[in-house]
N, CA, C, O and the ligand as a Tripos MOL2 file, in Angstrom:
@<TRIPOS>MOLECULE
protein
  289   287    73     0     0
PROTEIN
NO_CHARGES

@<TRIPOS>ATOM
      1 N         -31.2690   21.5490   -8.9540 N.3       1 MET1
      2 CA        -32.2820   22.5000   -9.3920 C.3       1 MET1
      3 C         -32.9240   23.1480   -8.1680 C.2       1 MET1
      4 O         -33.3030   22.4600   -7.2210 O.2       1 MET1
      5 N         -33.0420   24.4460   -8.1930 N.am      2 ASN2
      6 CA        -33.6770   25.1790   -7.1050 C.3       2 ASN2
      7 C         -35.1430   24.7620   -7.0140 C.2       2 ASN2
      8 O         -35.8170   24.6340   -8.0360 O.2       2 ASN2
      9 N         -35.6360   24.5510   -5.7980 N.am      3 SER3
     10 CA        -37.0110   24.0840   -5.6440 C.3       3 SER3
     11 C         -38.0120   25.0930   -6.1870 C.2       3 SER3
     12 O         -39.1150   24.6990   -6.5660 O.2       3 SER3
     13 N         -37.6710   26.3850   -6.2400 N.am      4 SER4
     14 CA        -38.6170   27.3630   -6.7670 C.3       4 SER4
     15 C         -38.6720   27.3340   -8.2920 C.2       4 SER4
     16 O         -39.5330   27.9780   -8.8900 O.2       4 SER4
     17 N         -37.7570   26.5910   -8.9310 N.am      5 ASP5
     18 CA        -37.7620   26.4720  -10.3850 C.3       5 ASP5
     19 C         -38.7080   25.3850  -10.8690 C.2       5 ASP5
     20 O         -38.8860   25.2030  -12.0730 O.2       5 ASP5
     21 N         -39.3100   24.6690   -9.9400 N.am      6 VAL6
     22 CA        -40.1540   23.5240  -10.2870 C.3       6 VAL6
     23 C         -41.4610   23.6110   -9.5070 C.2       6 VAL6
     24 O         -41.4740   24.0220   -8.3470 O.2       6 VAL6
     25 N         -42.5580   23.2230  -10.1520 N.am      7 PHE7
     26 CA        -43.7610   22.9800   -9.3720 C.3       7 PHE7
     27 C         -44.2370   21.5710   -9.6900 C.2       7 PHE7
     28 O         -43.8730   20.9950  -10.7150 O.2       7 PHE7
     29 N         -45.0370   21.0380   -8.8180 N.am      8 TYR8
     30 CA        -45.4990   19.6570   -8.9460 C.3       8 TYR8
     31 C         -46.9840   19.6800   -9.2240 C.2       8 TYR8
     32 O         -47.7550   20.3590   -8.5460 O.2       8 TYR8
     33 N         -47.3690   18.9200  -10.2410 N.am      9 LEU9
     34 CA        -48.7550   18.9170  -10.6990 C.3       9 LEU9
     35 C         -49.2830   17.4930  -10.7190 C.2       9 LEU9
     36 O         -48.6010   16.5720  -11.1670 O.2       9 LEU9
     37 N         -50.4820   17.3250  -10.2380 N.am     10 CYS10
     38 CA        -51.1550   16.0320  -10.3440 C.3      10 CYS10
     39 C         -52.0320   16.0650  -11.5910 C.2      10 CYS10
     40 O         -52.9830   16.8460  -11.6380 O.2      10 CYS10
     41 N         -51.7440   15.2420  -12.6090 N.am     11 PRO11
     42 CA        -52.5520   15.2470  -13.8210 C.3      11 PRO11
     43 C         -53.9190   14.6000  -13.6310 C.2      11 PRO11
     44 O         -54.7480   14.6310  -14.5410 O.2      11 PRO11
     45 N         -54.1650   14.0140  -12.4610 N.am     12 THR12
     46 CA        -55.4620   13.3920  -12.1900 C.3      12 THR12
     47 C         -56.4240   14.3940  -11.5490 C.2      12 THR12
     48 O         -57.5450   14.5660  -12.0270 O.2      12 THR12
     49 N         -55.9980   15.0540  -10.4740 N.am     13 CYS13
     50 CA        -56.9030   15.9890   -9.7760 C.3      13 CYS13
     51 C         -56.4500   17.4400   -9.9180 C.2      13 CYS13
     52 O         -57.0850   18.3430   -9.3730 O.2      13 CYS13
     53 N         -55.3420   17.6710  -10.6540 N.am     14 PHE14
     54 CA        -54.8160   19.0060  -10.9510 C.3      14 PHE14
     55 C         -54.3790   19.7780   -9.7140 C.2      14 PHE14
     56 O         -54.3500   21.0090   -9.7310 O.2      14 PHE14
     57 N         -54.0410   19.0740   -8.6520 N.am     15 ALA15
     58 CA        -53.4200   19.7420   -7.5060 C.3      15 ALA15
     59 C         -52.0580   20.2470   -7.9590 C.2      15 ALA15
     60 O         -51.3020   19.5130   -8.5960 O.2      15 ALA15
     61 N         -51.7430   21.4900   -7.6350 N.am     16 ALA16
     62 CA        -50.4480   22.0910   -7.9840 C.3      16 ALA16
     63 C         -49.7600   22.5110   -6.6960 C.2      16 ALA16
     64 O         -50.3170   23.2640   -5.8980 O.2      16 ALA16
     65 N         -48.5340   22.0110   -6.5000 N.am     17 LEU17
     66 CA        -47.8100   22.2520   -5.2580 C.3      17 LEU17
     67 C         -46.3970   22.7280   -5.5620 C.2      17 LEU17
     68 O         -45.8440   22.4080   -6.6140 O.2      17 LEU17
     69 N         -45.8200   23.4820   -4.6570 N.am     18 THR18
     70 CA        -44.4350   23.9160   -4.8300 C.3      18 THR18
     71 C         -43.4580   22.8920   -4.2740 C.2      18 THR18
     72 O         -42.2610   22.9710   -4.5510 O.2      18 THR18
     73 N         -43.9450   21.9330   -3.4920 N.am     19 GLN19
     74 CA        -43.0930   20.8740   -2.9500 C.3      19 GLN19
     75 C         -43.7550   19.5340   -3.2460 C.2      19 GLN19
     76 O         -44.9800   19.4090   -3.2090 O.2      19 GLN19
     77 N         -42.9220   18.5290   -3.5430 N.am     20 HIS20
     78 CA        -43.4660   17.2080   -3.8320 C.3      20 HIS20
     79 C         -44.1380   16.6360   -2.5990 C.2      20 HIS20
     80 O         -43.6170   16.7310   -1.4880 O.2      20 HIS20
     81 N         -45.2960   16.0440   -2.8120 N.am     21 GLU21
     82 CA        -46.0690   15.4530   -1.7200 C.3      21 GLU21
     83 C         -46.0250   13.9390   -1.8760 C.2      21 GLU21
     84 O         -46.7110   13.3770   -2.7300 O.2      21 GLU21
     85 N         -45.2080   13.2730   -1.0380 N.am     22 ASP22
     86 CA        -45.0130   11.8260   -1.1610 C.3      22 ASP22
     87 C         -46.2860   11.0240   -0.9520 C.2      22 ASP22
     88 O         -46.4520    9.9600   -1.5480 O.2      22 ASP22
     89 N         -47.1800   11.5180   -0.1190 N.am     23 ASN23
     90 CA        -48.3750   10.7320    0.1830 C.3      23 ASN23
     91 C         -49.5910   11.1690   -0.6250 C.2      23 ASN23
     92 O         -50.7230   10.8600   -0.2550 O.2      23 ASN23
     93 N         -49.3690   11.8830   -1.7210 N.am     24 HIS24
     94 CA        -50.4970   12.2590   -2.5760 C.3      24 HIS24
     95 C         -51.0870   10.9930   -3.1920 C.2      24 HIS24
     96 O         -50.3610   10.0350   -3.4590 O.2      24 HIS24
     97 N         -52.3900   10.9860   -3.4170 N.am     25 ALA25
     98 CA        -53.0870    9.7890   -3.8930 C.3      25 ALA25
     99 C         -52.7210    9.3910   -5.3220 C.2      25 ALA25
    100 O         -52.9150    8.2390   -5.7100 O.2      25 ALA25
    101 N         -52.1920   10.3350   -6.1100 N.am     26 HIS26
    102 CA        -51.8810   10.0580   -7.5170 C.3      26 HIS26
    103 C         -50.4220   10.3950   -7.7990 C.2      26 HIS26
    104 O         -49.7600   11.0880   -7.0270 O.2      26 HIS26
    105 N         -49.9370    9.8750   -8.9470 N.am     27 ARG27
    106 CA        -48.5700   10.2040   -9.3710 C.3      27 ARG27
    107 C         -48.5090   11.6810   -9.7580 C.2      27 ARG27
    108 O         -49.3480   12.1580  -10.5220 O.2      27 ARG27
    109 N         -47.5250   12.4010   -9.2370 N.am     28 MET28
    110 CA        -47.3720   13.8170   -9.5650 C.3      28 MET28
    111 C         -46.2080   13.9810  -10.5370 C.2      28 MET28
    112 O         -45.2680   13.1870  -10.5300 O.2      28 MET28
    113 N         -46.2780   15.0080  -11.3640 N.am     29 ILE29
    114 CA        -45.1990   15.2930  -12.3090 C.3      29 ILE29
    115 C         -44.5100   16.5870  -11.8880 C.2      29 ILE29
    116 O         -45.1480   17.5160  -11.3940 O.2      29 ILE29
    117 N         -43.1890   16.6280  -12.0970 N.am     30 ALA30
    118 CA        -42.4050   17.8270  -11.8100 C.3      30 ALA30
    119 C         -42.3360   18.6680  -13.0820 C.2      30 ALA30
    120 O         -41.9530   18.1670  -14.1390 O.2      30 ALA30
    121 N         -42.7020   19.9370  -12.9820 N.am     31 VAL31
    122 CA        -42.7170   20.8270  -14.1380 C.3      31 VAL31
    123 C         -41.6360   21.8910  -13.9430 C.2      31 VAL31
    124 O         -41.7380   22.7220  -13.0400 O.2      31 VAL31
    125 N         -40.5960   21.8660  -14.7930 N.am     32 PRO32
    126 CA        -39.4980   22.8440  -14.6640 C.3      32 PRO32
    127 C         -39.8900   24.1680  -15.3030 C.2      32 PRO32
    128 O         -39.6040   24.3960  -16.4780 O.2      32 PRO32
    129 N         -40.5340   25.0310  -14.5530 N.am     33 ILE33
    130 CA        -41.1360   26.2350  -15.1270 C.3      33 ILE33
    131 C         -40.1350   27.2040  -15.7490 C.2      33 ILE33
    132 O         -40.4850   27.9030  -16.7000 O.2      33 ILE33
    133 N         -38.9200   27.2700  -15.2530 N.am     34 LEU34
    134 CA        -37.9550   28.2240  -15.7950 C.3      34 LEU34
    135 C         -37.2350   27.6900  -17.0250 C.2      34 LEU34
    136 O         -36.5790   28.4540  -17.7330 O.2      34 LEU34
    137 N         -37.3430   26.4080  -17.2900 N.am     35 ASN35
    138 CA        -36.6240   25.8010  -18.4070 C.3      35 ASN35
    139 C         -37.5630   25.3240  -19.5100 C.2      35 ASN35
    140 O         -37.2280   24.4030  -20.2550 O.2      35 ASN35
    141 N         -38.7280   25.9420  -19.6200 N.am     36 LEU36
    142 CA        -39.6680   25.5370  -20.6560 C.3      36 LEU36
    143 C         -39.5100   26.4340  -21.8750 C.2      36 LEU36
    144 O         -39.8560   27.6140  -21.8170 O.2      36 LEU36
    145 N         -38.9860   25.8920  -22.9950 N.am     37 PRO37
    146 CA        -38.8860   26.7070  -24.1980 C.3      37 PRO37
    147 C         -40.2830   27.0290  -24.7370 C.2      37 PRO37
    148 O         -41.2650   26.3860  -24.3650 O.2      37 PRO37
    149 N         -40.3550   28.0150  -25.6020 N.am     38 LEU38
    150 CA        -41.6380   28.4950  -26.1160 C.3      38 LEU38
    151 C         -42.4510   27.3740  -26.7510 C.2      38 LEU38
    152 O         -43.6640   27.3180  -26.5490 O.2      38 LEU38
    153 N         -41.8160   26.4690  -27.5210 N.am     39 ASP39
    154 CA        -42.5890   25.4150  -28.1750 C.3      39 ASP39
    155 C         -43.2320   24.4730  -27.1640 C.2      39 ASP39
    156 O         -44.2610   23.8630  -27.4550 O.2      39 ASP39
    157 N         -42.6360   24.3470  -25.9770 N.am     40 GLN40
    158 CA        -43.2180   23.4870  -24.9460 C.3      40 GLN40
    159 C         -44.4330   24.1340  -24.2810 C.2      40 GLN40
    160 O         -45.2370   23.4460  -23.6530 O.2      40 GLN40
    161 N         -44.5650   25.4260  -24.4150 N.am     41 ARG41
    162 CA        -45.6930   26.1440  -23.7930 C.3      41 ARG41
    163 C         -46.9090   26.1780  -24.6980 C.2      41 ARG41
    164 O         -47.9970   26.5470  -24.2580 O.2      41 ARG41
    165 N         -46.7400   25.7960  -25.9650 N.am     42 ARG42
    166 CA        -47.8430   25.8210  -26.9250 C.3      42 ARG42
    167 C         -48.5160   24.4600  -26.9880 C.2      42 ARG42
    168 O         -47.8960   23.4490  -26.6590 O.2      42 ARG42
    169 N         -49.7910   24.4160  -27.4110 N.am     43 PRO43
    170 CA        -50.4590   23.1250  -27.5830 C.3      43 PRO43
    171 C         -49.8760   22.3630  -28.7680 C.2      43 PRO43
    172 O         -49.2240   22.9580  -29.6260 O.2      43 PRO43
    173 N         -50.1030   21.0600  -28.8190 N.am     44 LEU44
    174 CA        -49.6500   20.2510  -29.9460 C.3      44 LEU44
    175 C         -50.4510   20.6160  -31.1860 C.2      44 LEU44
    176 O         -51.6510   20.8810  -31.1080 O.2      44 LEU44
    177 N         -49.7820   20.6280  -32.3220 N.am     45 SER45
    178 CA        -50.4740   20.8630  -33.5850 C.3      45 SER45
    179 C         -49.8950   19.9300  -34.6320 C.2      45 SER45
    180 O         -48.7870   19.4150  -34.4830 O.2      45 SER45
    181 N         -50.6800   19.7160  -35.7190 N.am     46 ASP46
    182 CA        -50.1850   18.8640  -36.8050 C.3      46 ASP46
    183 C         -49.3610   19.7070  -37.7770 C.2      46 ASP46
    184 O         -49.1280   20.8910  -37.5320 O.2      46 ASP46
    185 N         -48.9210   19.0980  -38.8800 N.am     47 ALA47
    186 CA        -48.0420   19.7890  -39.8320 C.3      47 ALA47
    187 C         -48.7160   20.9940  -40.4820 C.2      47 ALA47
    188 O         -48.0360   21.9150  -40.9330 O.2      47 ALA47
    189 N         -50.0520   20.9930  -40.5330 N.am     48 GLN48
    190 CA        -50.7950   22.1170  -41.1210 C.3      48 GLN48
    191 C         -51.1280   23.1980  -40.0880 C.2      48 GLN48
    192 O         -51.7370   24.2130  -40.4240 O.2      48 GLN48
    193 N         -50.7320   22.9810  -38.8480 N.am     49 GLY49
    194 CA        -50.9840   23.9700  -37.8070 C.3      49 GLY49
    195 C         -52.2980   23.8020  -37.0750 C.2      49 GLY49
    196 O         -52.6620   24.6460  -36.2560 O.2      49 GLY49
    197 N         -53.0320   22.7030  -37.3640 N.am     50 HIS50
    198 CA        -54.2840   22.4490  -36.6510 C.3      50 HIS50
    199 C         -53.9800   21.9570  -35.2360 C.2      50 HIS50
    200 O         -53.1520   21.0660  -35.0450 O.2      50 HIS50
    201 N         -54.6430   22.5340  -34.2670 N.am     51 LEU51
    202 CA        -54.4120   22.1410  -32.8770 C.3      51 LEU51
    203 C         -54.8870   20.7110  -32.6340 C.2      51 LEU51
    204 O         -55.9850   20.3310  -33.0410 O.2      51 LEU51
    205 N         -54.0530   19.9350  -31.9700 N.am     52 LEU52
    206 CA        -54.3940   18.5530  -31.6230 C.3      52 LEU52
    207 C         -54.7920   18.4320  -30.1560 C.2      52 LEU52
    208 O         -55.4680   17.4780  -29.7680 O.2      52 LEU52
    209 N         -54.3780   19.3860  -29.3540 N.am     53 THR53
    210 CA        -54.7060   19.3970  -27.9250 C.3      53 THR53
    211 C         -54.9610   20.8330  -27.5020 C.2      53 THR53
    212 O         -54.6190   21.7820  -28.2080 O.2      53 THR53
    213 N         -55.5640   20.9670  -26.3470 N.am     54 GLN54
    214 CA        -55.6600   22.2880  -25.7300 C.3      54 GLN54
    215 C         -54.5820   22.4420  -24.6710 C.2      54 GLN54
    216 O         -54.2400   23.5580  -24.2780 O.2      54 GLN54
    217 N         -54.0520   21.3240  -24.2140 N.am     55 ALA55
    218 CA        -53.0040   21.3490  -23.1850 C.3      55 ALA55
    219 C         -51.6700   21.7180  -23.8210 C.2      55 ALA55
    220 O         -51.4340   21.3930  -24.9850 O.2      55 ALA55
    221 N         -50.8010   22.3850  -23.0850 N.am     56 PRO56
    222 CA        -49.4680   22.6800  -23.6190 C.3      56 PRO56
    223 C         -48.6500   21.4020  -23.8130 C.2      56 PRO56
    224 O         -48.9010   20.3790  -23.1770 O.2      56 PRO56
    225 N         -47.6630   21.4910  -24.7130 N.am     57 ARG57
    226 CA        -46.8480   20.3230  -25.0500 C.3      57 ARG57
    227 C         -46.1880   19.7060  -23.8080 C.2      57 ARG57
    228 O         -46.1180   18.4820  -23.7000 O.2      57 ARG57
    229 N         -45.7040   20.5330  -22.8720 N.am     58 TRP58
    230 CA        -45.0250   19.9750  -21.6980 C.3      58 TRP58
    231 C         -45.9620   19.0650  -20.9290 C.2      58 TRP58
    232 O         -45.5300   18.0410  -20.4010 O.2      58 TRP58
    233 N         -47.2520   19.4220  -20.8530 N.am     59 PHE59
    234 CA        -48.2050   18.6100  -20.1050 C.3      59 PHE59
    235 C         -48.4210   17.2700  -20.8160 C.2      59 PHE59
    236 O         -48.4330   16.2190  -20.1750 O.2      59 PHE59
    237 N         -48.5910   17.3110  -22.1330 N.am     60 VAL60
    238 CA        -48.7960   16.0780  -22.9000 C.3      60 VAL60
    239 C         -47.5540   15.2010  -22.8310 C.2      60 VAL60
    240 O         -47.6640   13.9820  -22.6920 O.2      60 VAL60
    241 N         -46.3760   15.8050  -22.9270 N.am     61 THR61
    242 CA        -45.1270   15.0460  -22.8710 C.3      61 THR61
    243 C         -44.9820   14.3180  -21.5360 C.2      61 THR61
    244 O         -44.5540   13.1640  -21.4970 O.2      61 THR61
    245 N         -45.3340   14.9870  -20.4590 N.am     62 LEU62
    246 CA        -45.1700   14.3910  -19.1330 C.3      62 LEU62
    247 C         -46.2720   13.3940  -18.7870 C.2      62 LEU62
    248 O         -46.0520   12.4950  -17.9760 O.2      62 LEU62
    249 N         -47.4480   13.5380  -19.3840 N.am     63 THR63
    250 CA        -48.5610   12.6650  -19.0140 C.3      63 THR63
    251 C         -48.8720   11.6060  -20.0680 C.2      63 THR63
    252 O         -49.2740   10.4970  -19.7150 O.2      63 THR63
    253 N         -48.6950   11.9220  -21.3730 N.am     64 PHE64
    254 CA        -48.9780   10.9900  -22.4680 C.3      64 PHE64
    255 C         -47.8320   11.0570  -23.4830 C.2      64 PHE64
    256 O         -48.0450   11.5070  -24.6090 O.2      64 PHE64
    257 N         -46.6130   10.6160  -23.1110 N.am     65 PRO65
    258 CA        -45.4470   10.8110  -23.9930 C.3      65 PRO65
    259 C         -45.6010   10.2130  -25.3820 C.2      65 PRO65
    260 O         -44.9980   10.7350  -26.3190 O.2      65 PRO65
    261 N         -46.3680    9.1560  -25.5710 N.am     66 LEU66
    262 CA        -46.5180    8.5710  -26.9000 C.3      66 LEU66
    263 C         -47.2570    9.5240  -27.8240 C.2      66 LEU66
    264 O         -46.9300    9.5970  -29.0090 O.2      66 LEU66
    265 N         -48.2460   10.2590  -27.3190 N.am     67 HIS67
    266 CA        -49.0020   11.2070  -28.1370 C.3      67 HIS67
    267 C         -48.1370   12.4040  -28.4920 C.2      67 HIS67
    268 O         -48.2310   12.9150  -29.6080 O.2      67 HIS67
    269 N         -47.3100   12.8580  -27.5840 N.am     68 ALA68
    270 CA        -46.4730   14.0310  -27.8330 C.3      68 ALA68
    271 C         -45.4930   13.7800  -28.9650 C.2      68 ALA68
    272 O         -45.1630   14.7010  -29.7120 O.2      68 ALA68
    273 N         -45.0180   12.5310  -29.1050 N.am     69 GLY69
    274 CA        -44.0520   12.2110  -30.1350 C.3      69 GLY69
    275 C         -44.6310   12.1510  -31.5210 C.2      69 GLY69
    276 O         -43.8800   12.1780  -32.4960 O.2      69 GLY69
    277 N         -45.9680   12.0690  -31.6510 N.am     70 ARG70
    278 CA        -46.6080   11.9530  -32.9610 C.3      70 ARG70
    279 C         -46.8620   13.2940  -33.6330 C.2      70 ARG70
    280 O         -46.9790   13.3600  -34.8570 O.2      70 ARG70
    281 N         -46.9480   14.3610  -32.8500 N.am     71 ALA71
    282 CA        -47.2860   15.6650  -33.4200 C.3      71 ALA71
    283 C         -46.0310   16.3780  -33.9000 C.2      71 ALA71
    284 O         -44.9080   16.0130  -33.5520 O.2      71 ALA71
    285 N         -46.2580   17.4070  -34.7130 N.am     72 GLY72
    286 CA        -45.1360   18.1830  -35.2390 C.3      72 GLY72
    287 C         -44.7380   19.3120  -34.3440 C.2      72 GLY72
    288 O         -43.8060   20.0520  -34.6600 O.2      72 GLY72
    289 ZN        -54.1580   14.0320   -7.3980 Zn       73 ZN73
@<TRIPOS>BOND
     1     1     2 1
     2     2     3 1
     3     3     4 2
     4     3     5 am
     5     5     6 1
     6     6     7 1
     7     7     8 2
     8     7     9 am
     9     9    10 1
    10    10    11 1
    11    11    12 2
    12    11    13 am
    13    13    14 1
    14    14    15 1
    15    15    16 2
    16    15    17 am
    17    17    18 1
    18    18    19 1
    19    19    20 2
    20    19    21 am
    21    21    22 1
    22    22    23 1
    23    23    24 2
    24    23    25 am
    25    25    26 1
    26    26    27 1
    27    27    28 2
    28    27    29 am
    29    29    30 1
    30    30    31 1
    31    31    32 2
    32    31    33 am
    33    33    34 1
    34    34    35 1
    35    35    36 2
    36    35    37 am
    37    37    38 1
    38    38    39 1
    39    39    40 2
    40    39    41 am
    41    41    42 1
    42    42    43 1
    43    43    44 2
    44    43    45 am
    45    45    46 1
    46    46    47 1
    47    47    48 2
    48    47    49 am
    49    49    50 1
    50    50    51 1
    51    51    52 2
    52    51    53 am
    53    53    54 1
    54    54    55 1
    55    55    56 2
    56    55    57 am
    57    57    58 1
    58    58    59 1
    59    59    60 2
    60    59    61 am
    61    61    62 1
    62    62    63 1
    63    63    64 2
    64    63    65 am
    65    65    66 1
    66    66    67 1
    67    67    68 2
    68    67    69 am
    69    69    70 1
    70    70    71 1
    71    71    72 2
    72    71    73 am
    73    73    74 1
    74    74    75 1
    75    75    76 2
    76    75    77 am
    77    77    78 1
    78    78    79 1
    79    79    80 2
    80    79    81 am
    81    81    82 1
    82    82    83 1
    83    83    84 2
    84    83    85 am
    85    85    86 1
    86    86    87 1
    87    87    88 2
    88    87    89 am
    89    89    90 1
    90    90    91 1
    91    91    92 2
    92    91    93 am
    93    93    94 1
    94    94    95 1
    95    95    96 2
    96    95    97 am
    97    97    98 1
    98    98    99 1
    99    99   100 2
   100    99   101 am
   101   101   102 1
   102   102   103 1
   103   103   104 2
   104   103   105 am
   105   105   106 1
   106   106   107 1
   107   107   108 2
   108   107   109 am
   109   109   110 1
   110   110   111 1
   111   111   112 2
   112   111   113 am
   113   113   114 1
   114   114   115 1
   115   115   116 2
   116   115   117 am
   117   117   118 1
   118   118   119 1
   119   119   120 2
   120   119   121 am
   121   121   122 1
   122   122   123 1
   123   123   124 2
   124   123   125 am
   125   125   126 1
   126   126   127 1
   127   127   128 2
   128   127   129 am
   129   129   130 1
   130   130   131 1
   131   131   132 2
   132   131   133 am
   133   133   134 1
   134   134   135 1
   135   135   136 2
   136   135   137 am
   137   137   138 1
   138   138   139 1
   139   139   140 2
   140   139   141 am
   141   141   142 1
   142   142   143 1
   143   143   144 2
   144   143   145 am
   145   145   146 1
   146   146   147 1
   147   147   148 2
   148   147   149 am
   149   149   150 1
   150   150   151 1
   151   151   152 2
   152   151   153 am
   153   153   154 1
   154   154   155 1
   155   155   156 2
   156   155   157 am
   157   157   158 1
   158   158   159 1
   159   159   160 2
   160   159   161 am
   161   161   162 1
   162   162   163 1
   163   163   164 2
   164   163   165 am
   165   165   166 1
   166   166   167 1
   167   167   168 2
   168   167   169 am
   169   169   170 1
   170   170   171 1
   171   171   172 2
   172   171   173 am
   173   173   174 1
   174   174   175 1
   175   175   176 2
   176   175   177 am
   177   177   178 1
   178   178   179 1
   179   179   180 2
   180   179   181 am
   181   181   182 1
   182   182   183 1
   183   183   184 2
   184   183   185 am
   185   185   186 1
   186   186   187 1
   187   187   188 2
   188   187   189 am
   189   189   190 1
   190   190   191 1
   191   191   192 2
   192   191   193 am
   193   193   194 1
   194   194   195 1
   195   195   196 2
   196   195   197 am
   197   197   198 1
   198   198   199 1
   199   199   200 2
   200   199   201 am
   201   201   202 1
   202   202   203 1
   203   203   204 2
   204   203   205 am
   205   205   206 1
   206   206   207 1
   207   207   208 2
   208   207   209 am
   209   209   210 1
   210   210   211 1
   211   211   212 2
   212   211   213 am
   213   213   214 1
   214   214   215 1
   215   215   216 2
   216   215   217 am
   217   217   218 1
   218   218   219 1
   219   219   220 2
   220   219   221 am
   221   221   222 1
   222   222   223 1
   223   223   224 2
   224   223   225 am
   225   225   226 1
   226   226   227 1
   227   227   228 2
   228   227   229 am
   229   229   230 1
   230   230   231 1
   231   231   232 2
   232   231   233 am
   233   233   234 1
   234   234   235 1
   235   235   236 2
   236   235   237 am
   237   237   238 1
   238   238   239 1
   239   239   240 2
   240   239   241 am
   241   241   242 1
   242   242   243 1
   243   243   244 2
   244   243   245 am
   245   245   246 1
   246   246   247 1
   247   247   248 2
   248   247   249 am
   249   249   250 1
   250   250   251 1
   251   251   252 2
   252   251   253 am
   253   253   254 1
   254   254   255 1
   255   255   256 2
   256   255   257 am
   257   257   258 1
   258   258   259 1
   259   259   260 2
   260   259   261 am
   261   261   262 1
   262   262   263 1
   263   263   264 2
   264   263   265 am
   265   265   266 1
   266   266   267 1
   267   267   268 2
   268   267   269 am
   269   269   270 1
   270   270   271 1
   271   271   272 2
   272   271   273 am
   273   273   274 1
   274   274   275 1
   275   275   276 2
   276   275   277 am
   277   277   278 1
   278   278   279 1
   279   279   280 2
   280   279   281 am
   281   281   282 1
   282   282   283 1
   283   283   284 2
   284   283   285 am
   285   285   286 1
   286   286   287 1
   287   287   288 2
@<TRIPOS>SUBSTRUCTURE
     1 MET1         2 RESIDUE 1 A MET
     2 ASN2         6 RESIDUE 1 A ASN
     3 SER3        10 RESIDUE 1 A SER
     4 SER4        14 RESIDUE 1 A SER
     5 ASP5        18 RESIDUE 1 A ASP
     6 VAL6        22 RESIDUE 1 A VAL
     7 PHE7        26 RESIDUE 1 A PHE
     8 TYR8        30 RESIDUE 1 A TYR
     9 LEU9        34 RESIDUE 1 A LEU
    10 CYS10       38 RESIDUE 1 A CYS
    11 PRO11       42 RESIDUE 1 A PRO
    12 THR12       46 RESIDUE 1 A THR
    13 CYS13       50 RESIDUE 1 A CYS
    14 PHE14       54 RESIDUE 1 A PHE
    15 ALA15       58 RESIDUE 1 A ALA
    16 ALA16       62 RESIDUE 1 A ALA
    17 LEU17       66 RESIDUE 1 A LEU
    18 THR18       70 RESIDUE 1 A THR
    19 GLN19       74 RESIDUE 1 A GLN
    20 HIS20       78 RESIDUE 1 A HIS
    21 GLU21       82 RESIDUE 1 A GLU
    22 ASP22       86 RESIDUE 1 A ASP
    23 ASN23       90 RESIDUE 1 A ASN
    24 HIS24       94 RESIDUE 1 A HIS
    25 ALA25       98 RESIDUE 1 A ALA
    26 HIS26      102 RESIDUE 1 A HIS
    27 ARG27      106 RESIDUE 1 A ARG
    28 MET28      110 RESIDUE 1 A MET
    29 ILE29      114 RESIDUE 1 A ILE
    30 ALA30      118 RESIDUE 1 A ALA
    31 VAL31      122 RESIDUE 1 A VAL
    32 PRO32      126 RESIDUE 1 A PRO
    33 ILE33      130 RESIDUE 1 A ILE
    34 LEU34      134 RESIDUE 1 A LEU
    35 ASN35      138 RESIDUE 1 A ASN
    36 LEU36      142 RESIDUE 1 A LEU
    37 PRO37      146 RESIDUE 1 A PRO
    38 LEU38      150 RESIDUE 1 A LEU
    39 ASP39      154 RESIDUE 1 A ASP
    40 GLN40      158 RESIDUE 1 A GLN
    41 ARG41      162 RESIDUE 1 A ARG
    42 ARG42      166 RESIDUE 1 A ARG
    43 PRO43      170 RESIDUE 1 A PRO
    44 LEU44      174 RESIDUE 1 A LEU
    45 SER45      178 RESIDUE 1 A SER
    46 ASP46      182 RESIDUE 1 A ASP
    47 ALA47      186 RESIDUE 1 A ALA
    48 GLN48      190 RESIDUE 1 A GLN
    49 GLY49      194 RESIDUE 1 A GLY
    50 HIS50      198 RESIDUE 1 A HIS
    51 LEU51      202 RESIDUE 1 A LEU
    52 LEU52      206 RESIDUE 1 A LEU
    53 THR53      210 RESIDUE 1 A THR
    54 GLN54      214 RESIDUE 1 A GLN
    55 ALA55      218 RESIDUE 1 A ALA
    56 PRO56      222 RESIDUE 1 A PRO
    57 ARG57      226 RESIDUE 1 A ARG
    58 TRP58      230 RESIDUE 1 A TRP
    59 PHE59      234 RESIDUE 1 A PHE
    60 VAL60      238 RESIDUE 1 A VAL
    61 THR61      242 RESIDUE 1 A THR
    62 LEU62      246 RESIDUE 1 A LEU
    63 THR63      250 RESIDUE 1 A THR
    64 PHE64      254 RESIDUE 1 A PHE
    65 PRO65      258 RESIDUE 1 A PRO
    66 LEU66      262 RESIDUE 1 A LEU
    67 HIS67      266 RESIDUE 1 A HIS
    68 ALA68      270 RESIDUE 1 A ALA
    69 GLY69      274 RESIDUE 1 A GLY
    70 ARG70      278 RESIDUE 1 A ARG
    71 ALA71      282 RESIDUE 1 A ALA
    72 GLY72      286 RESIDUE 1 A GLY
    73 ZN73       289 GROUP 0 **** ****
């Protein structure tokens, strides 16, 4: 994967970097920005369409995968 296709985000302090920082104080997640389908860019919602989060699905999936699996 081309390094420009990914950015690295710290879900603790929200530092966003284009290159992984090995000595960052918190675990960082790699976000594949060019491969995010539309449903991954939207917040989680229930079967009736009520929003469950304000964060996009990709963020919830990478930081709280158990919660992402419960929503529709
Ligand atoms: Zn951090």
